[in-house]
C-alpha positions in Angstrom: 75.8 131.4 203.2 79.1 132.1 201.7 80.6 130.9 198.4 84.0 129.3 197.7 85.6 132.3 196.0 84.9 136.0 196.0 86.4 137.7 193.0 87.0 141.4 193.6 87.2 143.8 190.7 87.9 147.5 191.0 86.2 149.3 188.1 87.2 152.6 186.6 87.1 153.6 182.9 87.2 150.0 181.6 84.1 150.0 179.3 86.3 148.4 176.6 87.5 145.6 178.7 85.1 144.6 181.5 83.0 142.3 179.3 86.0 140.2 178.5 86.9 140.0 182.2 83.4 139.0 183.2 83.0 136.5 180.3 86.2 134.7 181.3 84.7 134.3 184.9 81.4 132.9 183.6 83.4 130.5 181.4 85.1 129.1 184.6 84.8 125.3 185.0 84.3 125.9 188.7 80.9 127.5 189.4 80.8 128.3 193.1 82.0 131.9 193.0 80.7 135.5 193.3 82.0 138.6 191.6 82.0 141.9 193.4 82.6 144.7 191.0 83.4 147.9 192.9 82.5 150.9 190.7 85.0 153.5 191.8 83.1 156.4 190.4 83.8 155.4 186.8 82.5 158.1 184.4 82.1 155.8 181.4 79.5 153.1 180.7 81.3 150.4 182.8 78.5 150.5 185.4 75.7 149.9 182.8 77.7 147.0 181.3 78.2 145.3 184.7 74.5 145.9 185.6 73.5 144.0 182.4 75.7 141.1 183.4 74.2 141.1 186.9 70.8 140.9 185.5 71.7 137.7 183.6 73.9 136.2 186.5 73.0 136.7 190.1 76.6 135.8 191.1 77.8 139.2 189.7 77.3 142.1 192.1 77.8 145.8 191.8 78.9 148.1 194.5 79.0 151.9 193.8 81.4 154.2 195.6 82.9 157.7 195.1 86.2 157.6 193.3 88.9 156.8 195.8 91.5 154.8 193.8 92.2 151.1 193.4 93.2 150.5 197.1 90.0 152.0 198.3 88.0 149.9 195.9 89.8 146.6 196.9 89.2 147.4 200.6 85.5 147.9 199.9 85.4 144.6 198.0 87.0 142.6 200.9 84.4 144.1 203.3 81.6 142.9 201.1 83.0 139.5 200.3 81.6 136.2 201.6 83.9 133.7 200.0 86.2 131.2 201.7 88.9 132.5 199.3 89.4 135.9 197.7 90.8 136.6 194.2 91.7 140.1 193.2 91.3 140.6 189.5 92.1 143.7 187.5 89.2 144.9 185.3 91.2 145.0 182.1 92.6 141.5 182.5 91.2 138.0 182.5 92.0 134.4 183.7 92.1 130.9 182.3 88.9 128.9 182.5 90.3 126.4 184.9 91.9 128.9 187.3 89.3 128.6 190.1 88.8 124.9 189.6 92.5 124.0 190.1 93.3 126.7 192.7 90.5 125.7 195.0 91.2 122.0 194.6 94.9 122.5 195.5 94.1 124.8 198.4 91.7 122.3 199.9 93.9 119.3 199.2 96.9 120.8 200.9 95.1 122.8 203.6 96.7 126.0 202.2 95.8 129.6 203.0 97.0 130.7 199.6 97.4 129.2 196.1 99.6 131.0 193.6 100.0 130.8 189.8 101.7 133.0 187.3 100.9 135.1 184.2 101.1 133.9 180.6 104.6 135.3 179.7 103.9 135.8 176.0 100.3 137.2 176.1 101.3 140.8 177.0 104.0 141.0 174.5 101.8 139.7 171.7 99.0 142.0 172.6 101.4 144.9 172.4 102.6 143.8 169.1 99.1 143.5 167.8 98.2 146.9 169.2 101.2 148.5 167.3 100.1 146.7 164.1 96.5 148.0 164.4 95.2 144.4 165.1 92.4 143.4 167.5 93.6 142.9 171.1 90.2 142.9 172.9 88.8 139.7 171.4 92.3 138.1 171.0 92.8 134.9 173.0 96.2 133.3 173.3 96.6 129.7 172.5 97.0 128.6 176.1 93.6 129.9 177.0 92.0 126.8 175.5 94.6 124.4 177.0 92.9 121.8 179.3 94.9 120.9 182.5 94.7 117.6 184.4 94.6 118.4 188.1 96.6 115.2 189.1 99.3 116.2 186.7 99.7 119.8 188.0 103.2 120.5 189.4 103.0 122.3 192.7 104.8 122.8 196.0 103.4 123.5 199.4 105.3 125.3 202.1 104.8 127.2 205.4 107.7 129.5 204.6 106.4 131.9 202.0 109.1 134.4 203.0 111.7 132.0 201.5 110.0 132.2 198.0 108.7 135.7 197.7 110.9 138.1 195.7 110.7 141.3 193.8 113.9 140.4 192.1 113.5 139.1 188.5 116.2 136.4 189.2 115.7 134.4 192.3 117.9 131.2 192.7 115.2 129.0 194.4 112.7 126.5 193.2 109.1 127.7 193.1 109.6 131.4 193.4 106.7 133.8 193.9 108.1 136.6 191.9 106.9 140.2 192.3 104.1 141.6 194.5 101.3 140.7 192.2 98.1 140.4 194.2 96.2 138.9 191.2 98.4 135.8 191.1 96.6 133.9 193.8 93.5 133.0 195.8 93.9 133.7 199.5 91.7 132.9 202.6 89.5 135.8 203.3 89.9 135.1 207.0 93.6 135.8 206.6 93.4 139.2 205.0 90.3 140.8 206.5 92.6 143.0 208.7 95.1 143.8 206.0 94.1 147.0 204.2 95.5 148.5 201.1 97.0 151.9 201.9 94.8 154.4 200.0 97.6 157.0 200.1 99.7 154.8 197.8 98.5 154.8 194.2 101.3 152.7 192.7 103.2 149.7 194.2 100.5 149.4 196.9 101.0 145.7 196.8 104.3 145.9 198.6 103.2 146.8 202.1 100.2 144.5 201.6 102.5 141.6 200.9 104.8 142.6 203.7 101.9 142.5 206.2 100.7 139.2 204.8 104.2 137.6 205.4 103.8 138.2 209.1 100.8 136.0 209.1 103.0 133.1 208.0 100.5 131.6 205.5 100.7 128.1 204.3 100.9 128.4 200.5 100.8 126.1 197.5 102.9 127.4 194.7 102.4 126.5 191.0 103.8 128.0 187.8 100.6 127.6 185.8 100.2 130.5 183.4 96.6 131.3 184.3 96.6 135.1 184.3 96.3 137.3 181.1 97.9 140.6 181.9 96.6 143.1 179.4 98.7 146.3 178.2 96.0 148.9 178.9 97.7 152.0 177.6 95.3 154.3 179.6 95.9 152.5 182.9 97.7 154.0 185.9 100.8 152.0 185.0 101.2 153.8 181.6 99.8 157.2 182.5 101.7 157.9 185.8 104.9 159.9 185.6 108.2 158.5 186.6 108.3 161.0 189.6 105.0 159.7 190.9 106.0 156.1 190.5 109.2 156.6 192.4 107.5 158.6 195.2 104.7 156.0 195.7 107.4 153.2 195.8 109.2 155.2 198.5 105.9 155.4 200.5 105.5 151.7 200.1 109.0 151.1 201.3 108.4 153.4 204.4 105.2 151.5 205.3 106.7 148.1 204.6 109.8 148.8 206.7 107.5 149.9 209.6 105.5 146.6 209.3 108.6 144.4 209.3 110.0 146.2 212.3 107.8 144.2 214.5 109.0 140.9 213.1 111.0 138.9 215.7 112.0 136.1 213.3 115.5 137.0 212.3 115.7 134.6 209.4 112.3 135.7 208.0 113.3 139.3 208.2 116.6 138.6 206.5 114.8 137.0 203.6 112.5 140.1 203.3 115.3 142.5 203.4 117.4 140.6 200.8 114.6 139.6 198.3 111.9 142.3 198.9 113.2 145.5 200.4 116.5 145.9 198.4 115.1 144.8 195.1 112.4 147.5 195.5 115.2 150.1 196.4 117.3 148.9 193.5 114.7 148.4 190.7 112.0 150.8 191.6 113.7 153.7 193.3 117.5 154.1 192.8 117.6 153.1 189.1 115.0 155.7 188.4 116.5 158.6 190.3 119.0 159.6 187.7 116.4 159.8 185.1 114.1 162.2 186.8 114.1 165.1 184.4 112.8 167.7 186.9 114.3 170.5 188.9 115.4 170.0 192.5 112.3 171.7 193.8 110.1 169.3 191.9 111.6 166.2 193.6 112.0 167.8 197.0 109.2 165.5 198.3 111.2 162.5 197.2 114.6 163.7 198.7 112.8 164.6 201.9 111.3 161.1 202.3 114.6 159.4 201.4 116.5 161.5 204.0 113.9 160.5 206.6 114.3 156.9 205.8 118.1 157.2 205.8 118.1 158.7 209.3 115.7 155.9 210.5 118.4 153.3 209.3 116.4 151.8 206.4 119.4 151.7 204.2 121.9 150.5 206.9 121.6 146.8 206.1 124.8 144.9 205.1 124.2 144.7 201.3 125.4 142.5 198.5 127.4 143.9 195.7 124.4 144.4 193.5 122.9 146.7 196.1 126.0 148.8 196.8 125.3 151.1 193.8 121.7 151.6 194.8 122.6 152.8 198.3 125.4 155.1 196.8 123.0 156.6 194.4 120.5 157.5 197.2 123.4 158.8 199.4 124.5 161.2 196.6 121.0 162.5 196.0 120.4 163.4 199.6 124.0 164.5 200.4 125.1 161.8 202.8 
């Protein structure tokens, strides 16, 4: 028999943080959940720590697999999940104690396939400052962590048009935006995503094609601005350790796959929203703005120019663009000699 929520946690070199992540789940006011920790060949003591938690709480499960990256670990977790909803949680982050309580209640009340929230906007900044000052960041809990929310007073909005709210742009002139392709900002019906796999060839920005595929499902979504997620600045994580060249290359791969996914979309308005608020912000923010700062020789970035040339020839950059995106297209054109 399934549970209400399956929490999927990819695990790799997080022995310093995984206890905090699991403790925050155990503290949830909503108790009908399972945690699937996917040990992605982690060489540290993360596995032993999780096993100790699993001995004390049968809702916590451990799956071992050879190292294959975060996308592979998430795909494995989805296959093993039994929950009505799925929550993807990074192993160095944690969530507010009422996250599952309120998200599940809103989802069931509104008949939603997804319920979204946001991150605590000040936690990450304060954690970085504490780190630089030599202060504790592991046991540090922000003031909002202890705040108690009244479900009846929670501000939310339910829509069947997620594509009108999703954006990678930091500024989106619409009420209830779902900003950025964060997969940890929501619970989502497991039945909706079972056939949407994370691309294991993409190690950074892998959420972009995943969200693009999800949009085509036209999910019913309840959107809140509740600051339920605490996004920790793990300086040994992929975000901090990847080079700029690698990040740009993986975003290009994500753009390539996402464009292929949306090519089958026959809803013109939906596709226009995706092009304006998803595709071009990715090109502008994650690709073109970084190209001029790649301090490598031409040979070192040939794989980048080759991919961009292919996408150019396929017409990926042919959209009528706004003034904010003209420079991005010109930057790419100069780099590939078009």
